C-alpha positions, -999 to 999 in steps of 0.1 A, spaced: 394 -281 639 418 -254 623 413 -270 590 376 -269 594 378 -233 603 402 -225 573 378 -245 549 348 -225 562 367 -192 552 379 -205 518 345 -218 510 332 -183 507 358 -174 483 367 -142 497 380 -113 477 412 -100 488 413 -63 496 446 -45 504 448 -12 524 454 8 495 424 -8 477 402 2 507 416 39 508 412 42 469 376 29 470 366 47 499 376 80 482 350 69 454 321 56 476 288 69 476 294 97 502 324 108 483 309 108 451 276 126 464 300 154 475 316 154 440 282 158 425 273 186 448 304 205 438 296 199 401 261 213 406 279 245 422 298 248 389 265 252 372 254 279 396 285 299 386 274 296 349 240 308 358 256 339 379 277 346 349 248 344 324 233 378 335 265 397 325 262 382 288 239 395 259 204 382 263 189 375 229 156 367 221 137 356 190 97 356 183 75 345 155 39 346 154 9 342 129 -27 355 138 -61 358 121 -87 384 131 -122 381 120 -143 413 119 -181 410 112 -203 433 95 -198 468 108 -217 501 108 -201 534 117 -208 571 111 -188 595 95 -192 633 100 -192 652 66 -198 689 57 -228 696 37 -233 725 11 -245 756 28 -225 750 60 -229 726 88 -222 689 92 -242 656 91 -235 620 100 -235 594 71 -236 559 79 -210 535 66 -216 500 65 -186 475 60 -188 441 52 -171 412 73 -134 408 69 -107 382 77 -75 402 85 -41 379 87 -11 390 106 23 377 105 52 389 126 91 381 134 111 400 161 145 399 177 154 414 208 187 420 223 196 433 258 230 438 275 236 449 310 262 476 313 264 482 352 249 464 381 270 458 410 248 432 425 252 409 396 289 411 397 289 404 433 267 374 430 292 361 404 319 365 430 298 349 455 289 318 433 327 313 429 334 313 467 305 290 472 320 266 445 352 268 463 336 260 496 316 230 479 349 217 466 365 219 500 335 200 515 341 174 488 377 170 496 366 170 533 341 143 527 365 123 504 391 123 536 364 113 561 352 84 536 388 73 533 396 74 572 362 54 577 375 28 550 408 23 567 394 21 601 369 -7 586 397 -25 568 416 -26 602 387 -38 621 385 -68 595 424 -74 596 422 -72 634 396 -100 637 414 -120 612 447 -117 632 428 -124 664 415 -156 650 450 -165 641 462 -157 676 435 -180 691 442 -208 666 478 -207 677 464 -210 713 444 -240 700 476 -255 688 493 -249 721 466 -265 737 465 -294 714 503 -300 724 496 -296 761 469 -321 757 493 -346 739 519 -342 766 493 -347 794 481 -380 778 518 -391 774 527 -384 808 495 -401 823 502 -432 802 537 -430 817 523 -428 853 539 -397 859 505 -375 863 470 -382 872 439 -386 849 425 -351 860 456 -334 844 446 -351 809 410 -341 815 419 -305 824 438 -303 793 411 -315 770 386 -291 787 410 -263 781 415 -273 744 375 -275 738 372 -238 754 398 -226 730 383 -242 701 350 -225 710 366 -191 712 378 -195 677 344 -205 664 326 -176 681 349 -152 665 336 -162 631 304 -142 636 325 -110 641 345 -117 610 312 -117 589 301 -85 604 335 -68 598 335 -80 563 300 -67 555 309 -34 571 338 -31 550 325 -44 514 294 -21 517 315 9 524 335 4 494 303 0 474 308 -36 468 279 -62 470 269 -66 507 268 -105 502 304 -105 489 329 -120 513 362 -102 518 396 -108 534 420 -80 544 454 -86 529 481 -83 557 495 -47 554 526 -58 570 525 -36 602 528 -65 626 561 -76 613 577 -40 615 582 -16 643 559 14 639 572 46 627 577 75 650 550 103 654 556 136 636 561 166 659 532 184 672 544 217 656 547 201 623 513 185 627 497 219 635 513 237 606 502 211 582 464 212 595 466 250 591 476 249 556 459 217 541 429 209 561 399 213 536 376 223 565 393 255 568 392 263 531 355 256 530 348 279 560 372 306 548 352 306 514 319 309 534 333 337 551 340 353 516 307 346 504 290 362 534 312 393 528 300 395 492 264 391 504 271 427 519 283 439 486 252 425 469 229 442 496 249 475 494 244 475 455 208 486 462 222 522 469 237 523 433 221 528 399 218 502 371 225 508 335 214 485 304 212 487 267 183 473 247 172 469 210 145 453 190 140 447 154 103 437 142 91 426 107 53 424 107 24 428 83 -11 418 73 -2 406 38 17 373 35 28 383 1 45 417 11 58 399 43 76 371 26 87 391 -8 94 426 3 119 423 33 126 460 29 91 470 41 70 463 73 102 467 94 106 486 128 138 491 148 139 505 183 168 506 207 175 524 241 195 527 271 180 526 306 192 540 339 171 527 370 179 540 405 159 529 437 160 562 454 140 551 484 125 517 490 113 519 526 149 512 542 149 476 525 185 480 514 195 493 547 178 462 564 193 439 539 230 454 544 227 450 582 215 414 580 245 407 555 269 421 581 256 400 608 257 368 587 294 378 578 302 382 614 287 348 622 307 333 595 339 349 610 332 336 644 326 301 630 359 303 613 379 314 643 360 286 665 369 261 641 405 270 640 406 265 676 388 233 676 410 220 649 441 227 667 426 209 696 416 178 672 452 179 660 467 179 695 443 151 707 450 129 676 487 135 681 485 126 718 465 95 710 492 84 684 520 89 711 500 71 736 496 41 714 532 40 705 543 39 741 514 11 747 528 -10 719 563 -8 733 551 -20 767 528 -48 750 558 -61 731 579 -64 764 549 -82 780 545 -106 752 581 -116 755 579 -121 793 548 -142 788 564 -164 760 593 -169 784 570 -179 812 552 -203 791 583 -221 781 593 -224 817 559 -236 827 562 -263 799 595 -274 810 583 -278 847 551 -297 836 574 -321 815 597 -327 842 566 -335 864 571 -309 888 539 -287 879 503 -291 869 483 -284 838 469 -254 858 502 -238 859 509 -243 822 473 -231 814 477 -200 833 510 -191 813 494 -201 780 464 -178 788 486 -150 797 509 -154 766 476 -154 746 463 -123 761 497 -106 756 495 -115 721 461 -100 716 470 -70 735 501 -64 714 480 -68 683 452 -44 694 477 -17 705 499 -23 670 466 -19 650 455 10 671 489 27 663 481 26 625 445 36 631 458 66 654 483 76 627 458 78 600 435 98 621 462 122 626 468 125 589 431 131 586 432 158 611 462 175 593 445 170 560 473 150 547 457 117 538 461 124 500 493 145 501 496 145 463 467 167 459 464 205 468 439 213 494 
């Protein structure tokens, strides 16, 4: 039976995935890349905001043709002896061409709102970058959890297969004792039923294995039909590392958690919105200049660049002295939004401290539970050894051995669950602290 299960797994030609692979690929999955692209888009918003401070240069060129039909007009002329009279003047039709080239330059000298918008776009960029880091950590933790879910199922199948082997050995012993006339046929049949139930437990786990494989590979942006196997990270063969102190965890979270960076930059952007609104009380100053070369005669236009030219320039001061209290209302609204951002930051800081404490307590609890589970497993293994010795001596039944066997299997599964939960809790604490990627500044 074990060979059949192993052959079914190998037939799928699974792709081995290490814990580090899962972490790296999770940081580059669809959700994480989307957040990075949003940060790149925010960089372009900064460029757009900066463009208003740079010279604005425009070029225009045009050609036109005006047709004027036959016209009659009157001209008032003096006549001999005094007085005036109107003389009709007839003009024939005419086609008048026109060609023009022009360059305009404008430069903003002072506008507080433009500078504030540039600062605000910078704060929003930093907030978006923080969101990208936050999403990257979220994606990485999800990848870690899915990796351990697959590894848990694989390890569970191995524990159940070990139980099958114990049941096979128990059936062989029962058959041998029955043939020796030391136990009845019921003991052999009972051992055979137990073996069948254990094999069923292994087979039914294969469905969960496929589910965990799909959840992991799709999260890592791999083809959904691709089979995968979680490479043993070695955590089951070594004692878990101790948890950091709560004070250190809180200190790391305050300085490294990307979420706080996001909220601080959002608060700064809200404060700069107040500056933008108050800019309505201040004047704006700008320079402008225009050059134009135009004329109705193409020959003169193209051969005499010293003619048909005009240059103009000026400085403009504009000041909204009264706009119906619009500036006052916009300033008040910006102040309210700034206060909202400040309250959100304060609340998030409190919630972050609570999340760190909760994650720290979860890790401590799992460490204690794992220690107890290890002691239970050792006791269950000793109990099974004793039950088998009694059965071989003919002083106990298959039922006693089966009970000890199930208790050992359950204690092994409990130890497995708690040991993996320790690692998941450890990474969850690192996520709350913002230290999943310690080599990168937050």
